[in-house]
C-alpha positions in Angstrom: 14.3 46.9 -15.3 14.5 44.4 -18.0 17.8 42.6 -16.5 15.9 42.6 -12.8 12.8 40.6 -14.8 15.3 38.6 -16.9 16.6 37.6 -13.6 13.4 37.4 -11.3 12.4 35.1 -14.5 15.1 32.8 -14.3 15.0 32.3 -10.7 10.8 31.6 -11.0 11.8 29.2 -13.4 14.5 27.5 -11.6 12.2 27.6 -8.8 9.2 26.6 -9.9 10.4 23.8 -12.7 11.1 21.1 -9.0 7.5 22.1 -7.4 5.6 21.0 -10.5 7.9 17.9 -11.2 7.4 17.3 -7.6 3.8 17.5 -8.4 3.3 15.6 -11.7 5.5 12.8 -9.9 2.8 12.7 -7.1 -0.1 12.5 -9.1 -0.4 9.0 -8.0 -0.3 9.7 -4.4 -3.1 11.9 -2.5 -2.2 13.8 0.6 -4.4 13.6 3.7 -3.9 14.3 7.4 -2.2 11.8 9.7 -5.3 11.3 11.5 -7.4 10.6 8.7 -5.1 7.7 7.6 -5.3 6.2 11.3 -8.9 6.9 10.9 -9.2 4.8 7.7 -7.4 2.1 9.3 -9.6 1.8 12.4 -12.3 2.1 10.5 -11.1 -0.4 8.3 -10.3 -3.1 11.3 -13.5 -2.4 13.3 -15.7 -3.1 10.0 -13.8 -6.2 9.1 -14.5 -7.1 13.0 -18.1 -6.2 12.8 -18.2 -8.4 9.7 -19.6 -5.6 7.2 -17.1 -7.2 4.9 -18.1 -4.9 1.7 -17.0 -1.3 3.9 -14.0 -3.2 5.5 -12.4 -4.2 2.1 -13.1 -0.5 -0.1 -11.2 0.6 3.1 -8.6 -1.7 3.6 -7.6 -1.4 -0.4 -7.1 2.1 -0.4 -4.4 2.0 2.8 -2.9 -1.7 0.9 -2.5 0.6 -2.7 -0.8 2.8 0.0 1.5 0.6 0.8 0.6 -0.9 4.6 1.7 -4.3 5.2 -1.7 -5.3 7.4 -3.7 -3.9 4.7 -2.3 -5.5 2.3 -2.5 -9.4 4.0 -6.4 -8.3 4.9 -6.5 -8.0 1.2 -5.1 -10.6 0.2 -6.9 -13.1 2.9 -9.7 -11.2 2.0 -9.6 -12.5 -1.9 -9.0 -15.8 -0.3 -11.7 -15.9 1.6 -14.6 -14.2 -0.8 -15.1 -11.7 1.8 -16.6 -8.2 0.4 -15.0 -9.3 -3.3 -15.6 -12.2 -5.2 -12.8 -14.8 -4.5 -9.7 -14.7 -6.8 -6.8 -17.0 -4.8 -4.0 -15.7 -7.2 -5.1 -12.2 -6.4 -5.0 -13.0 -2.8 -1.6 -14.7 -3.4 -0.2 -11.4 -5.0 -1.6 -9.2 -2.3 0.3 -11.7 0.3 3.1 -11.5 -1.5 3.8 -8.2 -1.3 3.0 -8.1 2.4 5.6 -10.5 2.8 8.2 -7.9 1.6 8.7 -6.9 5.1 9.6 -10.4 6.0 7.3 -11.3 8.6 7.0 -15.1 9.7 3.6 -14.6 9.6 2.8 -13.2 5.8 6.0 -15.4 4.7 4.7 -19.2 6.5 0.7 -18.2 4.4 2.9 -17.4 1.2 5.1 -20.2 1.2 1.6 -22.5 1.3 -0.3 -20.9 -1.0 3.1 -21.6 -3.2 3.3 -25.4 -2.4 -0.7 -25.6 -2.9 -0.7 -24.2 -6.9 -0.4 -26.5 -9.8 2.2 -26.1 -12.2 0.2 -23.7 -14.4 -1.1 -21.5 -11.6 2.2 -20.8 -9.9 3.7 -18.8 -13.2 0.8 -16.2 -13.5 0.7 -16.3 -9.9 4.1 -15.1 -10.1 3.5 -12.9 -12.5 0.5 -11.1 -10.7 2.6 -11.3 -7.1 5.5 -9.3 -9.4 2.9 -6.7 -10.4 1.7 -5.9 -6.8 5.5 -5.6 -6.1 5.9 -3.2 -8.6 2.9 -1.1 -7.8 2.2 -1.4 -4.0 5.9 -2.6 -2.3 7.7 -0.2 -0.3 9.6 1.4 -3.2 6.7 2.1 -5.2 4.5 3.4 -2.2 7.8 5.3 -0.3 6.3 3.8 2.9 8.2 2.9 5.8 7.6 -0.4 8.0 9.1 -1.7 11.2 7.8 -4.7 13.7 6.0 -3.2 16.4 5.1 -4.3 20.0 0.8 -3.8 20.1 0.8 -4.3 23.4 4.2 -3.2 24.9 6.8 -5.1 26.2 9.3 -6.7 23.6 7.0 -8.8 21.7 7.1 -7.6 18.2 3.2 -9.1 17.1 2.4 -6.5 14.1 3.9 -4.7 11.5 3.7 -0.5 11.6 3.6 1.5 8.5 4.3 5.1 8.0 3.3 6.4 5.0 6.0 9.3 3.4 5.4 12.8 4.8 4.5 16.3 2.5 5.0 18.9 5.3 2.1 18.1 8.0 0.1 15.9 5.5 1.1 11.7 4.5 1.4 10.9 1.0 -0.9 7.7 0.0 -0.2 5.8 -3.4 -3.5 5.7 -4.8 -5.0 2.0 -6.7 -4.3 1.9 -10.3 -7.5 0.8 -11.8 -7.4 -2.6 -13.4 -3.9 -3.2 -12.1 -4.8 -6.7 -10.6 -7.8 -8.3 -12.1 
């Protein structure tokens, strides 16, 4: 009996260790059904279209932290325009920089234009914020997979579709780090 108890305890410890490690590793992630995630993206776009910028910002920010490139671009533009949030040009740039990780020409163009418009004093601050945003909310940190997509069917790739990592029947979304970007 003692041998069997020892073996079972060892097997349980060996099984539990990776499970607890995975749970600890996922402490920075929230789990939700895929339909809730797509609903959040839809609600963010609808709120923005209806000029309810406070609500749109909150929803876009949540999905931007999760690594969705279109949401990151939306948050960047909202910071640049002061929509639903205090205008912060360099923070807007940082969000656009992390969105541009996917090498989308539209994202790249606006990042390049912003970089050329910066003063020599702004550029190092912007570079630091951009690096911080990529470290926290880039593809590697969020485990998001993003691909060009034809939203209207056909062959014209006109949008970026991002898919979160799955955990069984749910998706894992990176949580926002409070105070990470000023």
